[in-house]
C-alpha positions, 0 to 999 in steps of 0.5 A: 508508488503510494497507493493512497488517497491523499490522507484526508487532510486531518482526521479520517471519516471516523475521527481517526488520524491515518496516514499509511503507505497504501496502502496506504489510504487515508480516512477509514480507507486503509492502501496492481498482479500478473499470473505466471504458470508454474513449470513443475512441482517441488519437493523439498528436503527437511527445512532443518537442512536445506535453503535453496537459492537461485544460481543465475544461468546465461540465457544461452544455456539450454532451457531445460538446464537447472542449477542450484546452489545449496547451503546447509544449516545444520540444526538451524531449523526444525523439520517442517511437515509438508502438506497432506502429511507427505514426507519430503522427497529427496528430489528437489524438482520434478518436471511436468510432461511434455518436456518443459521449455522455460528456464526456471530461475529458482525453487522457493522453499515454502513451509506452507505448502510443497509448491507455492510457485516456481519463478518462471522467466519470460521466454517462450510465450507459453500461456500462463496460469497461476498455480493453486495454493495449497489446499489449506488456503482458500482458492484465489480468484481465477485470473485471465489466461496470460502470457509474458512477452516472448524472449526472442527480442530484447529492447536496448534503447528507445528514442521517443518523441511526443507532441501533446495537443492540450486543446484537441486532447490528443497526442502524436509520437514516434519511437525508434527502439534499438532491439536485439533479436536473440533468436530467429523469429518472424514475429516481434511482439510488444505491448500497446493499447489504445494507440493507432500505430503507423509507419512501422519499419525494421532496420538492420544490416542489409535489412529494411522491411515493414511488417507483412501484417500487424495484429492487435490483441486487446485482451493481451494488450499487445501488438504483433508485427509479422514479417515475410522472412524470418529475422536473424539474430542480431541488432536492429532498429524498430521505428513506429509512429503513433497517435493516442488520446490524452484520456481522462482515466489517470493512466498512460499519458492523460489530461489533468484539468485545472484553473489557471490564475485567471480562472480559466480552465486548462489541461496539463499532460501527465504520465502515470505508467505503473504498473502496465500503462506505458503501453498506452503512451507508446509501443514498448516492451512493458515489463519491469525486467525488460529494462532499457535506456531512453532519449525523450523529446517533448514538443510543447507551446512556448509558455508551458513547462516540459519535464521528463526524468532527466535534465534538458540537454538542449531545446529548439523552437520550431513552428511555434513550439519548443522541442525539448531534448532530454539527456539519456536516462539510466537503464530502467523499466518502462513503468518509471518513464515520466513526462509532464507538460503544463503551467508550473512554478517551482522552488529549488535548492541543492542537497548537501550531496550536490543534487539539484532538487526542485518542487513544482507547484501550480503557478502562484503557489510556489511557497506551498512547495517549501516544506516538501523541498526542505524534506527532499533536500534532507532525505537524499543525503540521509539515504546516501548515507544509509545505503552507502550509495549516492543518488545516481541522477543529476536532478530530482523533481517533485511535482504536484498534479491536480488529477492523480489516482494514487498518492504519488509515483516514484518515476526516476528523477521526476516524482509525481504527487497528488497536490495534497501529498506535496503542498503545504499552506502554512495557514491551512495545512494540518499537522497530521497532513504535514506529517503525511507529506513528509512520509510520502516524500520519504517513501517516493525518494526511497524508491529511487534506490529500492525499485528504480536502481534495483527493480523487482523481476516481475510484479509477484515481487512487488512487495520488494519495492513497496514493503521496503519503501514503506519501512524506510519512509519511517526510518527517514522521517524519524531521523528528520522529525524526531518530535513526530515519534513516528515509529509509535504511529507505525503500529496503528497505521501500518502494522495493525492494518496488515494484520486485519487484512491478512487474517482473512481466508481471502488474503494473499501471501506477500509474494503472490503469483500474478499475470494479467494487468487487471490482477496486478492492480489489485495487489497494491494493497495492505499486504504488499505495502503494510505487511511487507513493511511490518515483516521488514521491521521485524527482520531489522529488529532480528538482525540489527541495524548495522547488519541490516544496512550492510545487507542493503548496501550489498543488495543494492551494489550487487544488483544495481540497474538489474532486476531481482527476486525476493531471494536475492534480498534474503541472500544479501542480508544473510551474508551480512548478518550470518543468520538464516534470513532466507529460511526465517523470512520465507515463512513470512513471504510465501505463506498467507496469514500469520501466527498467534502465540498462546502464552501460559505459565507455571512457577519456576522455583529454581530461578525465582521466576516463571516458565512460559509455554509458547505455542503457535498456530495460524490466526484466523478471523473466524476462529476456525482451526486451519485444515492443516498445520502452518509453521513460522520461524518467529523471532520472539522477545519477552520482557518483564516489569523489571525490564529484563528481556529474553529473546529467542526464535520459536522454530517449533509448534511449542516451546518453553522459555524460562524467565527468571526473577518474576514475582507474583505481581510482575507482568511478563510481556511477549512481543514488547514494542509490538514488533513481531508480526503475530498476535499474542493470546495470554491466559487470564491470570497473565492478562490480569497482571497488566491492568495496574500497569495500564492504569498507571502507564508504567507499561510502555505505550506500544505495549499498552496498545498491543495488549488492547489490539490483541485482545480485540482480535481474540474477540473478533475471532470468537475466542473471548467475549466483547465484554472483556474488551469493554471492561479493559477499555475502562483501564484506559480512562487516564490514557494520554498517549496519542498512539494508544488512543488511536488504537482505542478509537479503532476499537470504538469505531468497529464496535460502533459500526457493529452495534448500529445493527442492534438496539444498543446504539444509545447505550454504546454512545454513552459508554464512548462519551464516558471513555473519552470524557477525561482526555477531552477535558484535558485537551479542550479545543484550544491548542497550547503553543508549547504542546507536543506534536502528538498532543495536537494529533490527539486533540483532532482524534478525540474531537473527531470521535466525539463528532459522531456521538452528538455530545451537547458540549461538543456541539455547542463549542463547534457551532460557536467556532464554526460561525466565527470561521465562516464569518472570517472573525476567527479562523479555525485551526486546520487540525480542528476543522474536520471534527468541527464540520462533522459536528455542526453538520450532524446537529444543523441539517440542510442549512449547514450543508449548504454553508459547507458547500458554499465554503467548498466552492470558495476555497482552492486549496485541494486539502481543504476541499477534501476536508469539507467534502469528506465531512459531508458524509457525517450528516444524519438526514437521509435526504442530505446524504442522497444529495451528497452522493449526487454531489460526489459524481458532479463536475464539482468533484474531481474523479480521484476524490469522488470515491472518498466522498461516497465512502464517507457516506457509507460510514453510518448505518443510514448512509451505508444502505444509501451508498450501496444502492447508489453504487449499484445504480451507478456501477456502469459509471464507476466501472468505466471511470475507475480501474485498479486502486480507486475501484477496489477502495470503492468496492471495499468500503461500500460493501464490507461493513454490513452485518447480515447473511442477507447482505452478504448474499446480495453483495455476492450476487451483484458481483457475480452478475457484473464484470469485476475484473481487477476487484475479484479478491476485494469482493471475496474479502468484503463478503467474508467480512460481512459474514464475520460481522454477522457471526460476531453480532450473533455471538455477543449482542446479548452479553454486550447489551447486558453489560452496557445496561448495567454499567 
């Protein structure tokens, strides 16, 4: 799933182009977890000798049985001290008392702590609580008590029929589930919520019985059928009828409102089941490991389209409705089941490997599906070749949904998208949006293999789905559209976002134990998506593309139609590459955070070079020293100005590396290409050598970017003064690369937010104009028909930043072009509209606001509506901003878009206070309307950009007094960020003021 808004139709609210896999989020919004009980405590042999992997055991084996496959890597890894300085015990496992009753699949070796949490399998229904992380980590939010479904019953096949009523906005259904009772029981427990269940019957050999009692648990989202007699092991059929509401919450089976070609209001019925909302549509075993096959039928009016995962097998008209029976699905998880009923057109084609591809659009707009169709028909054969496994279904449908909370969802054979993540209007879609659509299509189709064919065993391993798809989407788009230079954009849009979140004390490991559905929603975030993608990129670079592809084929082939743990992926890649992948990568997935490598040097006369001393430690956002040692296995590359490269693995706290043939003026760059997931801190003399190479651009773009971003991180942590970054930025005045400018823009936006709380606002605005002067004059407003794709993106980025600086020349040109656009005498290029709208609104006041509202009401392209509504937050007048906030919750704005209109207001100092107060006053509305991704985005961006202890306490106290289920970690992160901002200002304001006033 792409957990993202739709990427904002151009530059984000701060003028930056962002289109990430959320994590993806767009605009300034960067991109769901159950808690499982650990069964014991683990102690480990030294890491230099041990890698532990799971050996699967049959269910029939005694629950107390444990089996381990131990592989020895002599001299491969350093011994790692464990928490509290304890020596590792030679015992691998110590069971708790009383006697354990759950089969444990594996022990996960963790460098960070002796126990991060053993994997626990569904089985006993015991209450589950997340194990605490090591004492060195900040305590995670406390989760609700939770138990996974009992292992006494397993579903095998569902026969599901649904009858949605799009006028009454309700649905009826019936389901017959072929089940296997594996252990005698008097109860059958499955998931259901917001459903009225009737006519329950259990059929088997010589059995035809209805439950004696039926009980629902709202907290656990389960229904329990209790029978008068124990049910013996064997096959049965459990039949139920049920009713439900087509809700307006964008989850389960819900209603999506649209206007047809005649301007009449209509509804479509749409499903969104990930992570745990299939249970809102039909009673089911709604856990990813409880896979089954599905026969699905939909009964709908004859004038509507009905779609599901598989092609239609046959249809029959009955009582004015047409019943569509779809072919049987492959074995799959409930969260991948999908149905859509509504009015749609489509375009179709066949991929080179013979798969029927259709893109469904609102009626009358099928030409807007052509670009996505082109991408999809090329993506399928690319993935078939890359994975060496064919797409296993006969068709793939991509459909644009008017109301959709995330960016897209990878339902097997029927992928659902926000309109803005799928539809391209050749006259009104920006280049950045078109690129974003290519990435989202690539992401969701990657899931057809990685997530659908092979599925994570539990949500703890969500990153296996999302991190990998977020990496592969870039591989795919780079193959299809090399002119996008997409891997250079990965660093800003994915890698840096992950670093920014993962340095917080309230971050979480890639693998985080989760339980209750409210926890699951919260980890569809920049860690699961962006850090996951970044460490896979690092791993890909470490073992090489050929072995990576071999390992992926091995993993997918070995586990197809099954469920996996992270260790299964490491085992396959290790087998293919003959490198200690599991040992290396466990330090990245099981530890929260990442290292900073400090680099010092001394001459090496013997080799006419230098000796670099590399030392690693945990990077922390506040610059504090972690209470205990952390250690990563870090693949490190080092290059020089003479293009000589040395590669190694940093296995210890400190190591020396000899770099030959380095002259007095040569630079030495650690982490070339910004591939390793870590920060680099150079001693001053090494940093100074980069300045000439930045100015003449002989240092490659990703290294120019990486230097700036790493230094800025040192500033944020208090290791150096902000003035050092302001000085370094002067070396980038002649910069021409879009990716580097994206990083510069990120720095300017963050400093602009901080300094809005000081008396340096005007001076910093002048500084920004000076930095932007050369690039803005070079690019101008008029696109060159022959310019590169990245120059088009750069123009929008630069003008977007200038839109916030009230630059006279920019205002004059924007007003002229806006007037011509509104009067229809000259259409404004889509890539310039966001910057233009913001510029004229800031300069023009209420008249321009009303003109933009009129323009918003006159267009039907969702992308353009988003572009306009998110520009409204740029207004300077508090009365206008108050109107924007009221507009955001009006019927004119779709619920999925409200969040981002409010966030647009929170991007300025005056708007931030208004947005927070509006959020507080309307908390009941937001908490009722949104759960999961949209609510966490809203909480994050209305809260985290304050910069005083008073604000931190206010935010903290508000959320202590209100129900914040599903946003606990987000609130902690926001409060932590506010305090970091306050400390930053206290440290550096005087030095910044002095520098700006004298330069």
